[in-house]
TORDODREN-42900 format. One record per residue (C-alpha): residue number from 1; x, y, z. Coordinates in steps of 0.05 Angstrom, whole numbers, plus 5000, padded with zeros to 4 digits. Layout:
<atoms>
ATOM     k      X      Y      Z
ATOM   NUM      X      Y      Z
...
</atoms>
This chain:
<atoms>
ATOM     k      X      Y      Z
ATOM     1   3715   2913   7016
ATOM     2   3777   2919   6977
ATOM     3   3812   2859   6945
ATOM     4   3873   2871   6990
ATOM     5   3829   2863   7052
ATOM     6   3805   2795   7030
ATOM     7   3879   2774   7013
ATOM     8   3899   2796   7083
ATOM     9   3846   2751   7113
ATOM    10   3864   2690   7070
ATOM    11   3936   2702   7089
ATOM    12   3919   2700   7162
ATOM    13   3879   2637   7156
ATOM    14   3933   2603   7116
ATOM    15   3984   2625   7170
ATOM    16   3939   2593   7225
ATOM    17   3933   2526   7189
ATOM    18   3977   2474   7219
ATOM    19   4028   2436   7175
ATOM    20   3995   2387   7131
ATOM    21   3925   2420   7141
ATOM    22   3872   2443   7089
ATOM    23   3811   2485   7100
ATOM    24   3745   2477   7062
ATOM    25   3695   2533   7063
ATOM    26   3627   2520   7028
ATOM    27   3576   2572   7001
ATOM    28   3508   2574   7035
ATOM    29   3456   2532   7006
ATOM    30   3395   2564   6970
ATOM    31   3331   2555   7011
ATOM    32   3265   2543   6983
ATOM    33   3206   2585   7009
ATOM    34   3151   2547   6976
ATOM    35   3149   2500   6916
ATOM    36   3194   2531   6864
ATOM    37   3204   2599   6898
ATOM    38   3269   2613   6940
ATOM    39   3283   2662   6996
ATOM    40   3332   2715   6974
ATOM    41   3401   2684   6973
ATOM    42   3449   2704   7027
ATOM    43   3519   2681   7024
ATOM    44   3556   2643   7079
ATOM    45   3590   2693   7125
ATOM    46   3655   2652   7128
ATOM    47   3659   2648   7051
ATOM    48   3641   2722   7046
ATOM    49   3695   2740   7099
ATOM    50   3749   2704   7059
ATOM    51   3731   2716   6987
ATOM    52   3674   2763   6976
ATOM    53   3644   2711   6927
ATOM    54   3569   2723   6925
ATOM    55   3540   2662   6889
ATOM    56   3510   2597   6913
ATOM    57   3537   2527   6893
ATOM    58   3609   2544   6908
ATOM    59   3665   2518   6953
ATOM    60   3734   2548   6969
ATOM    61   3793   2504   6989
ATOM    62   3856   2533   7023
ATOM    63   3917   2492   7015
ATOM    64   3978   2524   7047
ATOM    65   4045   2512   7010
ATOM    66   4011   2488   6946
ATOM    67   4058   2508   6889
ATOM    68   3998   2525   6840
ATOM    69   3968   2570   6890
ATOM    70   3936   2560   6959
ATOM    71   3866   2587   6941
ATOM    72   3821   2542   6897
ATOM    73   3750   2559   6881
ATOM    74   3697   2514   6856
ATOM    75   3636   2550   6828
ATOM    76   3581   2547   6774
ATOM    77   3608   2556   6703
ATOM    78   3576   2608   6654
ATOM    79   3510   2584   6624
ATOM    80   3476   2625   6573
ATOM    81   3409   2590   6582
ATOM    82   3407   2599   6658
ATOM    83   3435   2670   6655
ATOM    84   3375   2688   6613
ATOM    85   3330   2670   6671
ATOM    86   3373   2686   6732
ATOM    87   3425   2738   6710
ATOM    88   3498   2736   6694
ATOM    89   3544   2686   6730
ATOM    90   3613   2699   6752
ATOM    91   3640   2635   6725
ATOM    92   3709   2603   6734
ATOM    93   3745   2657   6695
ATOM    94   3712   2712   6739
ATOM    95   3730   2673   6801
ATOM    96   3803   2683   6784
ATOM    97   3803   2750   6755
ATOM    98   3752   2786   6802
ATOM    99   3755   2746   6863
ATOM   100   3829   2728   6873
ATOM   101   3827   2651   6864
ATOM   102   3892   2620   6845
ATOM   103   3854   2567   6807
ATOM   104   3778   2557   6794
ATOM   105   3742   2496   6770
ATOM   106   3669   2483   6752
ATOM   107   3630   2451   6809
ATOM   108   3616   2390   6759
ATOM   109   3693   2374   6767
ATOM   110   3695   2374   6845
ATOM   111   3692   2301   6851
ATOM   112   3751   2293   6804
ATOM   113   3794   2350   6830
ATOM   114   3782   2358   6904
ATOM   115   3809   2290   6927
ATOM   116   3877   2308   6898
ATOM   117   3878   2371   6941
ATOM   118   3870   2326   7004
ATOM   119   3928   2283   6986
ATOM   120   3985   2289   7036
ATOM   121   3942   2328   7084
ATOM   122   3930   2304   7154
ATOM   123   3877   2350   7181
ATOM   124   3817   2382   7146
ATOM   125   3785   2445   7176
ATOM   126   3712   2441   7157
ATOM   127   3645   2464   7182
ATOM   128   3618   2390   7196
ATOM   129   3543   2383   7206
ATOM   130   3517   2445   7168
ATOM   131   3503   2407   7101
ATOM   132   3494   2335   7108
ATOM   133   3498   2320   7032
ATOM   134   3564   2357   7032
ATOM   135   3587   2319   7093
ATOM   136   3575   2253   7054
ATOM   137   3615   2280   6995
ATOM   138   3674   2298   7041
ATOM   139   3673   2226   7068
ATOM   140   3674   2201   6995
ATOM   141   3731   2246   6977
ATOM   142   3771   2222   7036
ATOM   143   3754   2152   7019
ATOM   144   3785   2161   6949
ATOM   145   3849   2187   6980
ATOM   146   3851   2128   7030
ATOM   147   3847   2079   6971
ATOM   148   3915   2104   6950
ATOM   149   3950   2093   7018
ATOM   150   3983   2030   6990
ATOM   151   4015   2071   6939
ATOM   152   4045   2116   6994
ATOM   153   3993   2172   6991
ATOM   154   3976   2201   7060
ATOM   155   3903   2210   7072
ATOM   156   3869   2257   7123
ATOM   157   3861   2230   7193
ATOM   158   3825   2288   7228
ATOM   159   3769   2335   7213
ATOM   160   3768   2397   7258
ATOM   161   3716   2451   7263
ATOM   162   3730   2509   7218
ATOM   163   3704   2555   7272
ATOM   164   3766   2540   7317
ATOM   165   3810   2583   7270
ATOM   166   3765   2625   7228
ATOM   167   3715   2649   7279
ATOM   168   3767   2674   7327
ATOM   169   3797   2714   7266
ATOM   170   3728   2741   7251
ATOM   171   3718   2764   7324
ATOM   172   3768   2820   7319
ATOM   173   3744   2872   7268
ATOM   174   3795   2910   7224
ATOM   175   3788   2982   7201
ATOM   176   3748   2967   7138
ATOM   177   3699   2925   7178
ATOM   178   3690   2979   7232
ATOM   179   3674   3030   7175
ATOM   180   3618   2984   7148
ATOM   181   3591   2971   7217
ATOM   182   3589   3046   7233
ATOM   183   3551   3056   7167
ATOM   184   3502   2999   7184
ATOM   185   3491   3028   7251
ATOM   186   3479   3098   7226
ATOM   187   3429   3074   7174
ATOM   188   3390   3037   7226
ATOM   189   3393   3093   7276
ATOM   190   3366   3142   7223
ATOM   191   3310   3091   7208
ATOM   192   3293   3085   7283
ATOM   193   3288   3161   7287
ATOM   194   3242   3163   7228
ATOM   195   3194   3113   7257
ATOM   196   3191   3147   7324
ATOM   197   3172   3213   7286
ATOM   198   3119   3176   7246
ATOM   199   3088   3136   7302
ATOM   200   3017   3152   7322
ATOM   201   2963   3114   7362
ATOM   202   2922   3071   7319
ATOM   203   2980   3052   7273
ATOM   204   2994   2979   7258
ATOM   205   3058   2946   7283
ATOM   206   3070   2924   7212
ATOM   207   3066   2997   7187
ATOM   208   3122   3015   7232
ATOM   209   3160   2954   7210
ATOM   210   3150   2977   7136
ATOM   211   3171   3046   7151
ATOM   212   3237   3021   7184
ATOM   213   3253   2976   7127
ATOM   214   3238   3030   7076
ATOM   215   3283   3078   7115
ATOM   216   3342   3030   7115
ATOM   217   3331   3011   7042
ATOM   218   3331   3088   7020
ATOM   219   3402   3094   7051
ATOM   220   3432   3028   7022
ATOM   221   3414   2980   7076
ATOM   222   3367   2941   7032
ATOM   223   3365   2876   7073
ATOM   224   3351   2868   7148
ATOM   225   3400   2833   7193
ATOM   226   3341   2794   7223
ATOM   227   3267   2800   7223
ATOM   228   3245   2865   7257
ATOM   229   3208   2861   7325
ATOM   230   3155   2913   7331
ATOM   231   3117   2901   7396
ATOM   232   3065   2947   7427
ATOM   233   3042   2942   7499
ATOM   234   3047   2868   7526
ATOM   235   3075   2845   7458
ATOM   236   3139   2878   7480
ATOM   237   3144   2823   7532
ATOM   238   3153   2770   7482
ATOM   239   3229   2770   7470
ATOM   240   3227   2748   7398
ATOM   241   3158   2774   7379
ATOM   242   3156   2778   7302
ATOM   243   3080   2777   7287
ATOM   244   3080   2851   7285
ATOM   245   3002   2848   7270
ATOM   246   2968   2890   7326
ATOM   247   2946   2959   7330
ATOM   248   2985   3008   7374
ATOM   249   2942   3036   7431
ATOM   250   2945   3106   7460
ATOM   251   2982   3103   7527
ATOM   252   3025   3041   7509
ATOM   253   3098   3036   7496
ATOM   254   3122   3004   7434
ATOM   255   3189   2966   7428
ATOM   256   3224   2964   7363
ATOM   257   3285   2917   7356
ATOM   258   3310   2920   7284
ATOM   259   3374   2934   7246
ATOM   260   3395   2931   7175
ATOM   261   3451   2893   7142
ATOM   262   3500   2936   7104
ATOM   263   3549   2903   7055
ATOM   264   3548   2839   7098
ATOM   265   3552   2871   7163
ATOM   266   3494   2873   7216
ATOM   267   3469   2925   7262
ATOM   268   3424   2911   7320
ATOM   269   3388   2967   7355
ATOM   270   3327   2968   7403
ATOM   271   3288   3029   7423
ATOM   272   3225   3033   7468
ATOM   273   3184   3093   7465
ATOM   274   3110   3118   7478
ATOM   275   3061   3109   7420
ATOM   276   3031   3180   7438
ATOM   277   3100   3212   7447
ATOM   278   3096   3222   7522
ATOM   279   3117   3173   7577
ATOM   280   3070   3163   7636
ATOM   281   3102   3168   7705
ATOM   282   3105   3092   7713
ATOM   283   3133   3083   7645
ATOM   284   3187   3137   7656
ATOM   285   3208   3104   7722
ATOM   286   3218   3034   7689
ATOM   287   3248   3065   7627
ATOM   288   3300   3106   7665
ATOM   289   3316   3046   7706
ATOM   290   3332   3004   7644
ATOM   291   3372   3065   7615
ATOM   292   3412   3068   7680
ATOM   293   3427   2994   7674
ATOM   294   3449   3003   7602
ATOM   295   3493   3060   7615
ATOM   296   3528   3023   7673
ATOM   297   3537   2963   7628
ATOM   298   3566   3006   7571
ATOM   299   3615   3036   7621
ATOM   300   3643   2964   7636
ATOM   301   3650   2948   7561
ATOM   302   3723   2969   7559
ATOM   303   3789   2934   7544
ATOM   304   3814   2890   7601
ATOM   305   3745   2877   7629
ATOM   306   3714   2808   7620
ATOM   307   3655   2793   7575
ATOM   308   3607   2784   7635
ATOM   309   3626   2846   7671
ATOM   310   3572   2890   7631
ATOM   311   3518   2838   7646
ATOM   312   3535   2837   7722
ATOM   313   3532   2916   7723
ATOM   314   3465   2915   7689
ATOM   315   3439   2860   7737
ATOM   316   3460   2902   7797
ATOM   317   3425   2966   7774
ATOM   318   3361   2928   7752
ATOM   319   3354   2891   7819
ATOM   320   3366   2953   7861
ATOM   321   3312   2989   7822
ATOM   322   3263   2934   7826
ATOM   323   3273   2929   7900
ATOM   324   3267   3007   7904
ATOM   325   3200   3006   7868
ATOM   326   3173   2952   7909
ATOM   327   3171   2901   7852
ATOM   328   3219   2856   7891
ATOM   329   3208   2850   7965
ATOM   330   3255   2868   8023
ATOM   331   3281   2935   7998
ATOM   332   3355   2951   7987
ATOM   333   3378   2906   8044
ATOM   334   3353   2845   8004
ATOM   335   3390   2866   7937
ATOM   336   3449   2822   7947
ATOM   337   3406   2761   7963
ATOM   338   3360   2774   7905
ATOM   339   3419   2774   7854
ATOM   340   3449   2710   7886
ATOM   341   3380   2676   7881
ATOM   342   3367   2707   7811
ATOM   343   3301   2735   7835
ATOM   344   3305   2787   7780
ATOM   345   3297   2735   7726
ATOM   346   3222   2736   7721
ATOM   347   3233   2808   7699
ATOM   348   3300   2804   7662
ATOM   349   3312   2735   7634
ATOM   350   3363   2746   7579
ATOM   351   3437   2763   7574
ATOM   352   3460   2834   7565
ATOM   353   3490   2827   7499
ATOM   354   3524   2786   7444
ATOM   355   3577   2792   7393
ATOM   356   3559   2832   7331
ATOM   357   3590   2828   7261
ATOM   358   3573   2793   7194
ATOM   359   3521   2755   7233
ATOM   360   3474   2789   7282
ATOM   361   3493   2737   7336
ATOM   362   3564   2736   7311
ATOM   363   3618   2682   7319
ATOM   364   3671   2678   7373
ATOM   365   3678   2644   7441
ATOM   366   3649   2679   7504
ATOM   367   3693   2637   7550
ATOM   368   3766   2613   7542
ATOM   369   3791   2556   7590
ATOM   370   3727   2563   7629
ATOM   371   3734   2638   7643
ATOM   372   3695   2694   7612
ATOM   373   3742   2723   7558
ATOM   374   3778   2791   7564
ATOM   375   3748   2847   7520
ATOM   376   3797   2873   7468
ATOM   377   3799   2930   7419
ATOM   378   3763   2912   7355
ATOM   379   3709   2871   7386
ATOM   380   3636   2894   7373
ATOM   381   3580   2873   7418
ATOM   382   3509   2894   7434
ATOM   383   3489   2923   7504
ATOM   384   3416   2908   7512
ATOM   385   3387   2904   7584
ATOM   386   3310   2904   7591
ATOM   387   3253   2895   7639
ATOM   388   3189   2857   7622
ATOM   389   3127   2854   7663
ATOM   390   3072   2814   7626
ATOM   391   3005   2792   7653
ATOM   392   3029   2726   7685
ATOM   393   3087   2756   7727
ATOM   394   3043   2796   7774
ATOM   395   3028   2738   7822
ATOM   396   3027   2729   7895
ATOM   397   3104   2725   7897
ATOM   398   3113   2791   7857
ATOM   399   3063   2842   7882
ATOM   400   3072   2887   7819
ATOM   401   3035   2951   7825
ATOM   402   2983   2957   7770
ATOM   403   3016   3018   7737
ATOM   404   3079   2976   7722
ATOM   405   3042   2918   7689
ATOM   406   3040   2901   7616
ATOM   407   3103   2939   7602
ATOM   408   3163   2910   7562
ATOM   409   3226   2955   7556
ATOM   410   3292   2940   7523
ATOM   411   3347   2991   7501
ATOM   412   3402   2962   7458
ATOM   413   3461   2994   7425
ATOM   414   3521   2969   7384
ATOM   415   3586   2980   7420
ATOM   416   3658   2976   7391
ATOM   417   3715   2964   7440
ATOM   418   3769   3016   7425
ATOM   419   3839   3025   7454
ATOM   420   3816   3079   7500
ATOM   421   3750   3051   7520
ATOM   422   3689   3043   7472
ATOM   423   3649   3075   7415
ATOM   424   3573   3072   7414
ATOM   425   3561   3059   7340
ATOM   426   3487   3070   7344
ATOM   427   3488   3133   7387
ATOM   428   3448   3174   7334
ATOM   429   3384   3139   7355
ATOM   430   3352   3178   7413
ATOM   431   3345   3142   7481
ATOM   432   3336   3190   7536
ATOM   433   3267   3207   7558
ATOM   434   3278   3281   7538
ATOM   435   3308   3263   7473
ATOM   436   3251   3217   7453
ATOM   437   3195   3261   7473
ATOM   438   3228   3322   7440
ATOM   439   3239   3284   7376
ATOM   440   3169   3253   7374
ATOM   441   3139   3323   7386
ATOM   442   3179   3358   7336
</atoms>
């Protein structure tokens, strides 16, 4: 991401701030894994979006109209002893020279400097509730300003969620972001292909996970956007299955929901395929039904349609198919009633997608003024219908034929809304029956 891209984003945020407002954007906290071992640090998406600054213990303040400069960054100072153990720090000088801050201060000075930045400001945009210790500090800084009111200093009177401004800005991706998301999706699609080609009966689920992670890392996607899901057989019916600890059985399907993060941007792809490389007749019927639903949903993911239109399209196709296969009673004539009564939900219980960007479940409202929002160019979403028929669902109400039981199928792609329709960013990953069987048999 270029320095000019970050400057454009900061200018857009500053322009959106109301008169007399200030925005405070903290870094993510470091998270302890156990005792004195930390999880790998991943910066706050909001701070990354505006600054690219990668270190913990940092906080950015945006003060429109400030004569000394609108972008003030607090960060860790250089420290030879700590750098010996943990690596070189950017420091306050680097915050200015490399990351575009107008001014930078060490975090040790924040209690002294930051209250002055709040003077004369009525409203603070801030992610309240994410860091209780920082929340308490903010209350203390406001209190210091209020103590000067008798001297004519105006103190903030409102704290507003930062998301009301910044997250709507993040929802529409610019050209540089789209390039990174294309790259993330291509890396992940190639890793999915690699895992399909390697898969054999008797493999462990975690072996496929390892192959996927390795395939991404080799191409620059070192980190995953979320813990990979590798579920064989009935494990695929657990939506967020992450144990990945069973053997894959000949004759089962395996569902892999996995995507890398590339330079801060997520991919999210799911493919379901036969462990032995060949779909059984029943597996093929259910799989092609899910694929038909996905293609119908993608066709609805175009500018001018509403967010829920792809989901409704998928539900119609899936419910029709479930009735046709005899899994739902009453045949085709009962489909409208089944949709109204949500009879499909024991087999399809989740939504058809979510926003995608710097976070795998990215920011942005799904409804505006109580109505599903209209899709616009630059939005990126997933499209991921599925069918899940675990052991318990085949009861007296759902007379599921034996051949369809213990099967979980999901097909998920990353879709960019474009001026003329859409672009499937993850199209390189095989998903038709013919493509999968040919690739696995190659």
